[in-house]
KEGUDO-52085 format. One line per field, with one value per residue (C-alpha): residue in one letter; chain; x, y, z. Coordinates in Angstrom, 1 decimal. Example, Ala and Ser with C-alpha at 12.3 -4.5 7.8 and 13.67 -1.06 7.14 Angstrom:
BEGIN
zagu <- [A:S]
paba <- [A:A]
c1 <- [12.3:13.7]
c2 <- [-4.5:-1.1]
c3 <- [7.8:7.1]
END
This chain:
BEGIN
zagu <- [M:A:D:K:K:I:R:G:G:A:L:V:A:R:A:L:R:D:K:G:I:D:N:V:F:T:L:S:G:G:F:C:N:P:A:L:E:G:F:M:E:C:Q:I:N:V:I:N:C:P:H:E:Q:I:A:G:H:L:A:D:G:H:T:R:I:S:R:K:P:S:V:C:I:V:G:P:E:G:F:A:N:A:V:P:S:M:M:E:A:W:G:E:R:S:P:V:I:F:I:T:G:S:S:S:L:K:R:Q:G:A:G:G:F:K:E:I:D:D:V:S:I:A:A:P:L:T:K:Y:S:A:S:I:T:D:G:N:R:I:R:E:F:I:D:K:A:Y:R:I:A:T:N:G:Y:P:G:A:V:H:L:S:V:P:V:D:I:M:F:S:S:F:A:D:D:A:G:L:E:E:R:P:F:T:H:Q:K:K:P:L:A:K:A:W:P:D:P:E:S:L:N:E:I:F:D:L:A:I:N:S:Q:K:P:V:F:I:G:G:H:G:V:W:W:S:S:A:E:K:K:L:E:Q:A:G:F:E:L:N:I:P:I:F:N:I:P:Y:H:Q:K:L:L:G:E:E:A:D:T:Y:M:G:L:A:D:I:H:Q:Y:P:P:S:K:M:A:L:H:E:S:D:L:V:L:M:I:G:A:R:L:D:N:Q:M:N:F:G:N:P:P:L:F:P:K:S:T:K:L:V:C:I:N:G:S:H:E:E:I:E:L:N:R:A:A:D:I:N:L:L:C:D:P:G:V:F:L:D:K:L:I:D:L:K:K:N:S:K:W:K:L:N:N:E:W:F:N:K:N:K:K:E:K:K:N:W:I:N:K:T:L:D:D:L:N:K:E:T:E:E:T:K:K:N:G:G:K:I:H:P:L:Q:L:A:L:D:V:Q:E:V:L:T:E:N:D:W:L:V:I:D:G:G:N:T:H:F:W:S:E:I:A:I:N:I:A:G:S:K:G:K:K:L:G:G:I:L:H:P:G:T:F:S:M:L:G:V:G:V:P:F:A:V:S:A:K:N:L:N:P:K:S:N:V:V:L:I:S:G:D:G:A:F:L:S:G:G:L:S:I:E:A:A:F:Q:E:K:K:P:I:V:V:V:I:D:N:N:G:G:L:D:C:I:S:Q:Q:Q:E:R:L:F:D:S:G:K:H:F:A:T:D:F:R:D:I:P:F:H:S:I:F:E:G:F:G:G:H:G:E:L:V:T:K:R:E:D:L:G:P:A:L:K:R:A:L:E:S:G:K:T:A:C:V:N:V:K:A:K:G:V:I:S:P:I:V:A:A:V:S:D:K:R:D:K:A:S:I:E]
paba <- [A:A:A:A:A:A:A:A:A:A:A:A:A:A:A:A:A:A:A:A:A:A:A:A:A:A:A:A:A:A:A:A:A:A:A:A:A:A:A:A:A:A:A:A:A:A:A:A:A:A:A:A:A:A:A:A:A:A:A:A:A:A:A:A:A:A:A:A:A:A:A:A:A:A:A:A:A:A:A:A:A:A:A:A:A:A:A:A:A:A:A:A:A:A:A:A:A:A:A:A:A:A:A:A:A:A:A:A:A:A:A:A:A:A:A:A:A:A:A:A:A:A:A:A:A:A:A:A:A:A:A:A:A:A:A:A:A:A:A:A:A:A:A:A:A:A:A:A:A:A:A:A:A:A:A:A:A:A:A:A:A:A:A:A:A:A:A:A:A:A:A:A:A:A:A:A:A:A:A:A:A:A:A:A:A:A:A:A:A:A:A:A:A:A:A:A:A:A:A:A:A:A:A:A:A:A:A:A:A:A:A:A:A:A:A:A:A:A:A:A:A:A:A:A:A:A:A:A:A:A:A:A:A:A:A:A:A:A:A:A:A:A:A:A:A:A:A:A:A:A:A:A:A:A:A:A:A:A:A:A:A:A:A:A:A:A:A:A:A:A:A:A:A:A:A:A:A:A:A:A:A:A:A:A:A:A:A:A:A:A:A:A:A:A:A:A:A:A:A:A:A:A:A:A:A:A:A:A:A:A:A:A:A:A:A:A:A:A:A:A:A:A:A:A:A:A:A:A:A:A:A:A:A:A:A:A:A:A:A:A:A:A:A:A:A:A:A:A:A:A:A:A:A:A:A:A:A:A:A:A:A:A:A:A:A:A:A:A:A:A:A:A:A:A:A:A:A:A:A:A:A:A:A:A:A:A:A:A:A:A:A:A:A:A:A:A:A:A:A:A:A:A:A:A:A:A:A:A:A:A:A:A:A:A:A:A:A:A:A:A:A:A:A:A:A:A:A:A:A:A:A:A:A:A:A:A:A:A:A:A:A:A:A:A:A:A:A:A:A:A:A:A:A:A:A:A:A:A:A:A:A:A:A:A:A:A:A:A:A:A:A:A:A:A:A:A:A:A:A:A:A:A:A:A:A:A:A:A:A:A:A:A:A:A:A:A:A:A:A:A:A:A:A:A:A:A:A:A:A:A:A:A:A:A:A:A:A:A:A:A:A:A:A:A:A:A:A:A:A:A:A:A:A:A:A:A:A:A:A:A:A:A:A:A:A:A:A:A:A:A:A:A:A:A:A:A:A:A:A:A:A:A:A:A:A:A:A:A:A:A:A:A:A:A:A:A:A:A:A:A]
c1 <- [36.0:35.7:35.0:37.6:41.0:44.2:47.9:50.1:52.3:49.1:48.3:51.8:51.2:47.8:49.4:52.0:49.7:47.6:50.9:51.2:54.1:54.4:57.7:59.3:62.8:63.7:65.6:62.4:62.9:60.4:60.1:58.8:56.1:52.9:54.1:55.1:51.6:50.1:52.1:50.8:47.2:47.7:49.3:52.3:55.3:58.0:61.5:63.4:67.2:70.4:71.5:69.9:72.6:71.3:67.9:68.7:70.5:67.9:65.5:67.6:68.2:64.6:63.9:66.5:65.4:61.8:61.8:59.1:59.8:60.2:60.6:63.5:61.9:64.3:64.7:67.0:70.4:69.2:69.0:72.7:73.6:71.5:73.2:75.6:72.7:71.1:74.4:74.5:70.6:71.3:74.4:72.1:69.1:66.9:63.7:63.8:61.6:63.5:61.4:63.0:61.0:62.4:62.6:59.7:58.5:57.0:60.5:62.8:66.3:66.1:67.9:65.3:65.7:68.0:67.3:69.5:69.0:68.3:66.4:69.6:72.2:69.7:69.2:72.3:71.7:68.3:65.8:63.7:64.3:61.5:60.0:56.3:55.0:51.5:49.9:46.9:49.2:51.0:49.1:50.2:54.1:54.2:52.2:55.0:57.9:56.6:56.1:59.5:61.1:59.6:59.1:61.7:65.2:64.4:65.9:65.9:63.7:63.6:60.8:61.3:58.3:58.5:57.5:54.9:53.0:54.1:52.4:49.2:45.9:44.1:41.1:41.8:40.7:43.0:44.3:41.4:39.2:40.9:42.5:43.6:40.7:42.4:46.3:46.4:49.6:49.4:51.0:54.6:55.0:57.0:59.1:58.0:60.8:60.7:60.1:62.7:65.4:64.7:64.8:68.4:69.5:67.8:69.5:72.9:72.1:70.9:74.3:76.3:78.7:80.2:77.3:77.6:74.8:75.8:73.1:72.8:70.6:67.8:67.0:66.5:64.4:62.1:61.8:63.4:66.2:64.1:63.8:67.5:68.5:66.0:67.4:70.9:69.9:67.7:69.9:73.4:74.6:76.9:75.6:77.8:76.5:77.8:80.2:78.9:74.9:72.2:72.8:70.4:71.0:71.7:75.4:74.6:72.9:74.5:74.0:75.8:79.3:80.6:81.2:81.9:85.3:88.6:90.2:87.3:86.6:89.5:87.7:85.5:88.6:88.5:84.7:84.7:87.8:86.7:82.9:81.4:78.3:77.6:74.0:74.2:70.8:69.7:73.3:75.6:78.8:80.4:83.8:83.1:82.6:85.6:83.0:82.3:86.0:88.8:90.7:87.3:85.3:87.2:86.3:85.3:82.7:79.3:77.9:74.4:72.6:69.1:67.8:64.3:64.6:65.6:67.9:70.0:70.0:71.5:74.2:74.8:75.6:78.8:77.0:77.2:73.2:70.9:67.5:64.8:63.1:61.7:64.5:61.6:60.0:63.4:64.1:60.7:61.1:64.7:63.5:60.8:63.4:64.1:60.4:60.0:63.0:65.4:67.9:70.6:73.5:75.0:76.7:80.3:80.6:78.8:80.7:83.9:83.0:82.3:85.5:87.5:85.5:86.3:89.8:89.9:88.1:90.5:93.6:92.2:91.3:94.7:96.4:94.3:94.7:98.4:98.1:95.9:97.9:101.0:99.0:97.9:101.6:103.1:100.1:99.0:95.9:93.1:93.0:89.9:88.9:89.0:87.0:84.3:84.1:84.0:81.0:79.0:79.8:77.7:74.5:71.7:69.8:67.2:70.0:70.9:74.6:75.5:79.0:80.7:84.1:87.0:89.2:86.5:83.8:85.8:87.4:83.7:82.5:85.1:84.2:80.6:81.2:83.3:81.0:77.9:79.9:80.1:76.3:76.2:72.6:71.8:68.4:70.1:73.0:73.4:76.5:77.6:76.6:78.7:80.5:81.6:80.5:81.7:78.9:76.2:76.4:74.6:71.5:71.3:71.5:68.7:66.7:67.4:66.0:63.0:61.9:63.0:62.2:62.5:66.0:69.4:71.0:75.0:77.3:80.5:82.3:85.6:86.7:87.0:83.3:81.7:83.4:82.1:78.1:78.5:76.2:73.4:73.5:71.3:68.4:68.7:68.3:65.8:63.8:64.4:65.7:68.7:71.7:75.0:78.2:81.5:84.2:87.3:89.3:92.8:93.5:93.0:91.8:93.8:92.4:94.3:97.2:98.0:97.8:100.1:102.8:102.7:102.5:104.8:108.8:109.1:106.9:105.0:101.7:100.2:97.3:95.4:95.8:93.4:94.1:92.9:89.0:86.9:84.1:82.6:82.5:80.8:77.9:77.9:77.6:74.5:73.0:74.0:76.3:80.0:82.9:86.8:88.1:92.3:92.2:90.2:89.2:87.2:85.3:82.7:81.7:81.7:79.3:77.0:76.8:76.1:73.4:72.0:72.2:68.9:70.5:72.2:75.9:79.3:82.0:85.4:87.9:91.6:92.4:95.2:95.4:95.7:95.1:92.3:92.8:90.8:92.3:96.0:94.9:93.3:96.5:98.6:96.3:96.4:100.2:100.6:97.7:98.0:94.1:91.9]
c2 <- [43.1:39.6:38.8:36.2:37.0:35.2:35.8:37.7:34.8:32.8:35.5:35.3:31.7:32.3:34.8:32.5:29.7:32.0:32.5:28.6:28.4:24.5:24.4:26.4:25.6:26.8:26.1:26.5:29.5:31.2:34.4:32.5:30.2:31.8:31.5:27.9:27.2:29.0:26.9:23.6:24.7:25.6:22.2:23.8:21.4:22.6:21.1:21.7:22.1:21.7:25.3:28.5:28.5:25.0:26.1:28.8:26.6:24.1:26.5:28.0:24.3:23.5:26.5:26.6:22.8:23.4:27.2:28.0:30.2:28.5:30.2:30.4:31.5:32.1:34.2:37.4:35.6:32.9:35.6:36.3:32.8:32.6:35.6:33.2:31.3:34.7:35.5:32.4:32.6:36.2:35.2:32.7:34.9:32.3:33.8:32.5:34.4:35.1:35.8:36.9:37.0:40.4:42.3:44.5:47.2:49.2:49.6:49.7:51.3:51.0:47.7:45.1:41.3:40.1:43.5:43.3:45.7:42.7:45.0:46.9:43.9:41.9:45.2:44.8:40.9:40.7:42.5:43.9:44.2:45.6:45.7:44.7:47.9:47.1:43.7:44.8:45.1:41.6:40.2:43.5:43.1:39.5:40.0:42.7:40.8:37.6:39.9:41.6:38.0:36.2:39.1:40.5:39.3:37.0:37.2:36.6:38.9:39.6:40.4:41.1:40.6:42.2:39.9:42.2:41.8:38.2:37.4:40.0:39.3:40.6:39.8:36.8:38.9:41.6:43.2:42.2:45.1:47.1:46.1:43.7:41.9:38.6:37.8:34.5:34.5:35.6:35.0:36.5:39.6:38.9:41.7:41.9:42.9:46.3:45.3:47.5:46.5:42.8:43.2:44.9:41.7:39.3:40.8:40.5:37.0:35.9:37.3:35.8:32.9:32.1:32.9:31.5:31.3:31.5:30.9:32.2:31.9:34.0:31.4:28.8:31.2:31.9:28.0:28.4:26.0:23.5:26.3:27.3:23.7:23.7:27.1:25.6:22.4:23.9:26.8:25.5:27.6:25.9:26.6:27.3:27.7:30.7:29.2:28.5:28.9:26.6:23.7:25.0:21.6:17.9:17.6:14.8:17.4:17.7:21.3:21.9:22.5:23.3:26.2:29.7:29.3:28.9:27.1:24.5:24.1:25.4:24.8:27.8:30.0:29.2:29.5:33.1:34.4:33.3:34.1:37.0:37.2:36.2:36.1:36.4:35.3:36.1:36.1:39.1:40.7:40.4:39.1:35.6:37.1:39.5:42.5:41.9:43.0:41.6:39.1:36.8:38.9:40.2:43.7:42.4:40.2:41.7:41.0:41.2:40.8:39.5:40.1:39.7:42.5:46.1:45.2:42.9:45.4:48.2:45.5:44.6:48.3:47.1:45.3:46.4:45.8:45.3:43.8:43.9:40.7:37.5:34.7:32.4:35.1:35.9:32.2:31.6:34.5:33.5:30.1:31.4:32.7:28.9:28.6:31.3:30.4:33.3:31.2:30.1:29.0:25.6:23.0:23.9:26.2:24.1:20.7:22.7:23.4:19.6:18.5:20.9:19.3:15.9:16.4:18.2:15.3:12.6:14.7:14.9:11.3:10.2:12.1:10.8:7.2:7.7:9.3:6.5:3.8:5.1:5.4:1.8:0.9:3.0:2.6:6.4:8.0:8.6:11.6:13.8:14.0:10.1:10.0:12.1:10.1:6.9:8.2:9.0:5.5:4.2:6.8:6.3:8.7:9.0:10.2:13.3:14.5:17.3:18.9:21.1:22.4:24.1:21.8:19.2:21.4:22.2:18.8:17.6:20.1:19.0:15.4:16.1:17.4:14.6:12.0:13.7:13.7:9.9:9.8:10.0:11.4:12.4:13.4:16.7:18.5:21.0:23.1:26.1:29.4:32.8:32.7:28.9:28.7:25.6:23.7:24.0:20.0:18.4:20.9:20.8:17.0:16.7:19.2:16.9:14.1:15.9:16.9:13.5:10.6:7.8:9.1:8.4:11.5:11.4:14.1:14.7:16.8:18.0:17.5:21.0:21.6:18.9:20.3:23.8:22.1:18.6:19.1:19.3:15.7:15.4:17.0:13.9:11.2:13.4:13.7:9.8:11.2:9.1:10.6:9.4:11.3:10.8:12.7:13.7:13.4:15.0:15.8:19.6:22.9:21.9:24.6:26.9:25.0:24.6:28.3:29.0:26.7:28.8:32.0:31.6:32.1:28.8:26.8:25.3:25.7:27.0:26.5:24.5:20.9:18.6:15.6:12.1:12.3:9.0:10.6:7.5:6.7:9.8:8.6:5.3:7.1:8.8:5.4:5.5:3.5:4.4:3.1:3.9:3.6:3.8:2.3:3.3:-0.4:-0.2:3.0:1.4:-1.7:0.8:3.3:0.5:-0.8:2.6:3.0:-0.4:0.1:2.5:4.4:8.0:7.0:8.1:7.0:8.2:8.2:9.2:11.1:13.0:16.7:18.2:21.8:22.3:24.5:27.4:27.4:27.5:30.4:32.4:31.9:33.3:36.2:37.1:36.9:39.3:41.8:44.4:45.0:42.3]
c3 <- [186.0:187.1:190.8:191.1:192.5:191.7:192.4:190.3:189.6:188.4:185.9:184.8:184.0:182.2:180.0:179.1:178.5:176.1:174.0:174.0:176.2:177.4:178.8:181.9:183.3:186.7:190.0:192.5:194.6:197.0:195.1:192.3:194.3:192.9:189.4:189.9:191.4:188.2:186.0:188.0:187.5:183.7:183.3:181.8:182.2:184.6:184.7:188.1:187.4:189.7:188.6:187.2:184.6:183.5:183.5:181.1:178.7:178.8:177.9:175.1:173.7:173.8:172.0:169.4:168.4:168.6:167.2:169.9:172.7:176.3:179.8:182.2:185.6:188.8:191.7:192.1:192.9:190.6:187.9:188.5:188.0:184.6:183.2:181.0:179.4:178.8:176.9:175.0:173.8:172.9:170.6:168.7:168.8:170.7:171.7:175.3:177.8:181.1:184.0:187.6:190.8:192.1:195.3:196.3:194.0:196.9:198.7:195.5:195.7:199.6:200.2:199.9:200.3:197.5:195.7:192.3:189.3:186.8:184.5:183.7:183.9:181.3:179.0:176.8:176.7:175.3:172.8:175.7:179.6:182.0:185.3:185.7:187.7:188.2:188.3:186.2:183.3:183.7:180.4:178.5:179.6:178.6:175.3:174.7:175.4:173.4:170.3:170.8:171.3:168.2:165.4:163.2:164.5:167.4:170.5:174.2:176.4:180.3:182.5:186.4:188.3:191.8:194.7:196.0:192.7:192.3:195.6:195.5:194.2:190.9:189.1:186.7:183.8:184.5:181.4:179.3:179.5:176.7:173.4:172.6:174.2:173.6:174.1:172.0:170.2:166.5:163.3:163.0:160.9:157.8:155.7:152.1:149.4:147.7:144.1:142.6:145.2:144.6:140.8:141.4:143.2:140.5:137.9:139.5:140.2:136.6:135.4:137.9:137.0:140.4:143.2:146.5:149.2:152.9:155.2:159.0:161.8:160.2:157.8:160.7:162.6:159.7:159.2:155.5:155.5:153.0:150.4:150.8:150.0:147.2:145.8:145.9:144.1:141.2:140.8:141.1:143.8:146.6:150.1:153.2:156.6:159.3:161.7:165.2:164.4:164.2:161.4:158.3:156.3:157.0:156.3:153.8:151.5:148.2:148.0:151.2:151.0:155.0:156.9:155.5:157.4:155.7:158.9:159.6:155.8:153.7:150.5:151.4:150.6:147.0:146.6:148.4:146.6:143.0:143.5:141.9:144.0:147.6:148.7:152.5:153.8:157.6:158.7:160.3:158.9:162.2:163.3:161.7:158.3:158.8:158.5:155.2:154.1:152.2:152.1:153.1:150.6:147.6:146.5:143.1:144.6:145.1:148.7:149.0:152.5:152.8:156.3:157.7:160.1:160.4:163.4:160.8:158.2:160.3:161.6:157.8:156.7:155.0:152.2:148.8:148.7:151.7:151.4:154.0:153.3:155.0:153.8:153.0:150.9:149.0:148.3:146.9:144.7:143.6:142.8:140.5:138.3:137.2:136.8:134.5:132.5:133.4:135.1:132.9:135.4:134.8:137.2:136.0:139.3:141.5:140.4:141.1:144.7:145.1:143.5:146.1:148.9:147.8:147.5:151.0:152.5:151.0:152.0:155.7:155.6:154.4:157.0:159.7:158.8:158.8:162.2:163.5:162.1:164.0:167.0:166.9:166.3:169.3:171.8:171.8:172.3:169.8:167.7:168.5:165.0:164.8:168.0:166.4:163.1:165.2:167.4:164.3:162.7:165.7:165.1:162.7:160.8:163.9:166.3:167.6:168.0:170.6:170.6:173.4:174.2:172.6:170.3:170.9:169.1:166.2:165.6:165.4:163.3:160.7:161.3:161.0:157.4:156.4:157.7:156.0:152.8:153.0:153.3:157.2:158.0:161.5:163.1:164.3:165.4:168.1:169.3:171.0:169.4:168.9:172.2:172.2:175.9:177.7:179.7:177.2:175.9:178.7:178.9:175.1:175.0:177.3:175.5:172.2:174.2:175.6:172.1:170.5:173.2:170.9:169.4:170.9:171.9:172.1:173.4:172.5:175.3:176.2:179.9:180.6:179.0:181.1:184.3:183.3:183.2:184.2:187.2:184.9:184.2:187.2:185.1:182.7:185.7:187.4:184.3:183.1:179.9:179.2:177.2:176.4:176.9:175.3:177.0:174.9:178.0:177.3:180.7:180.7:179.0:175.6:173.6:175.9:176.7:173.0:172.7:175.4:174.3:170.9:172.9:175.8:175.5:177.5:175.1:178.0:179.3:182.6:185.1:182.5:183.5:185.4:187.5:186.1:186.6:186.4:184.6:184.1:187.8:188.5:186.1:188.0:191.3:189.8:189.1:185.4:183.1:182.8:181.0:180.4:176.9:176.5:173.1:169.5:168.8:172.2:171.6:169.4:171.4:174.5:172.6:171.6:175.5:176.8:174.2:174.8:178.6:178.5:181.2:181.5:180.3:180.1:177.8:179.2:176.5:176.8:174.0:172.4:172.7:169.2:168.4:165.8:162.7:163.9:167.3:165.8:163.4:166.1:168.3:165.6:164.9:168.7:168.8:165.8:166.8:169.6:169.5:168.0]
END
């Protein structure tokens, strides 16, 4: 045991450094000061945020893009503020490490200063939640949390560090006197397929005439998206993305069709209903996939789920066949069928899907053009789909697009697919996850800028979404990471008001309107660039000026409130169902 003593917080910092953690997000609080001092000594980058929820979203965004864990550290009451970001990370299986500086362990349960049962609160929203009960075991707890976060089905974890352990002194090599003698990060464990189960699936695939790929976040976290694209291209299998999850392929990719969502991408209905085999990789049979049931997946279709962890397999019990296998390993083996001359499927099925997509895009654009021409004649506001298409028109293949909101999110998803089919390539796309949580846009955009400092980053945000997390814009100014925020400003929570107008007997909406908020002036007050746009023809030039300003900027666009296809479908479903 070494003679040198350091605080528990410094041990926390060193343990995280050993795992390769290089980014920490926080709202600095007294409970966490020893750890913050340790991060400073370890030269780990710390970003101080205006709110704990924002710190969590920034950690989540950084982790999603880099596929490398980052840390959100907050105090006890700050933990309560960070819970929404924990939920968002949990939904996307993002391996964020949440650390809470908590009340004294010695007096636990006696009403200590800011005492909160953070471990119990975090437990259902994380893969692992525990309190460090002995400072000599700090490295052990962090090693365990890191492994749980990154191995198998990745996901957020939570550690509570009591204040008496955070501030007390321990030997600087505490925890290294027994195995493992080093706590450096190790390669991730990968699941290897059972040969008999693999051959059963390959027999189905080889004899399939209308196979479909549906990729989920498991593909992203295993870094297998390029293999998925290769498999689709070489085997003539159309590829679909689980809705609301990390984009796996560029929308311009020839093999990518769209979301496996019959409302946001109607051609997926034909693809799924006519398919004879669905290979769902790294995804869950949850509500988005109708739990694997008809009518989304016909009884005649063989539904196969390939997942890299036992957690996913357990969630996908409804599949006809389950395979425990790393997505990348499975795709490699599948591609080998073509190399070994065992794959005979021609491109007829693939081309039919391409034709359906083209027809849908042409009709959607024809309808939108008529709407836009009518708006121009009557002096009306821009359609949110047109807004999203016009924003992408200004972006280059190195630029990042982030979207946030209700209808804003869904219309933007449709626009991204349409623009991609026309060859529009972007540096990256980031959007809310499973919970469609409002307010993630600015933190995610700052995360994209942090990791891509030479790229332009543009966020399309609904006005309600910006009001939910807009204070986080200070992080962009503080860190000198200029982003451009385009506000789809329809004057209220349009996603909700549109549902109310269809549900309420009066045909009116209630408690969803905002006053006329000058979002662009708010940015100017912070020291940034701001412009108000009321006509479509002014949007492109305004966006170019915002990008050229070199400042964090806002283009506040007065837009039309239009219900998106998926919100209309959900509204109709809720109206007809007593229990959803």
